[in-house]
N, C-alpha and C positions, 0 to 999 in steps of 0.2 A: 504495498499499500505504499503510495507518496504520498508526503506530509509537503503540505505548501506555505511559505512564511506569510503573515500578513502585516509588513512593513508598510508603514505612512509617515509622512513628517508632517501633515498636513489638520490633522484629527483624530480622536483615541479611536481604538480598535478595542474591536470584543470579537469573540468566537462564538458561533450560537449555531447549534448545529451542524457543525463541521466548515462551516463555511464564515470568511472574515468578513466582517460586516464594519463598515467604518464611516463614521459622522464627522461630515464633513462642516467646520464653519463656513458658513455663508464670502461670499466674493466681498459683501458691502460688511459685515463683520470685520473682516480684515483691514479696508477699505478703513474702518474706522481707527481701528489698531493704530496702523500705518502714520494714519493723521495725527493721530496725537502724541507719535513719538520724533515728530520733526518738526526740528524749530520753524514756523513760520506757517506750519500746515493745518493750523488751528480753524481756518478761516475754509470757507466751501470752494472746495475745487476740482476740477474733473482729474479722470483719474490718469492721462497722459503727463497733465500737469504738475499730479503730486510725483509720480513715477520721475519727473526730471526734476522734480526739487530734491525726491531721495538720493537721485545721483549724485546729485550737485552735494547734498551733504557727506554722503558717504564720500567722495573725492577730499571736501574739506579734511574730513575726519582720519584719512589717508595722511595727507599731507601734515596735520595736524601731530601724527604719531611721528612722522619721521622726523620732523622737526624735535621733537621733544627727546628720541633716540640720540640725531646727533649731539645733544646739548649734554645729555646723560655719558654719552662718550667723550667730550671734551672733559668731561672734571670728574669721569673715574679714572683713578689712575692702571 
């Protein structure tokens, strides 16, 4: 008998009668969560605008990490 794996990153997983059942959060709920995480995302934005703002924020955070790493390497013996 072959066993299948129930894997997913988008919601809770449960097994019912040998089947994998996935309870997904709606896209609207995910959109709202993302709006709360991104600075400037509190206002109503279309999905395209929110994703663009998210990409910009990720690039800003990467830049900030790189600057902080460079500073720490200068002062670490």
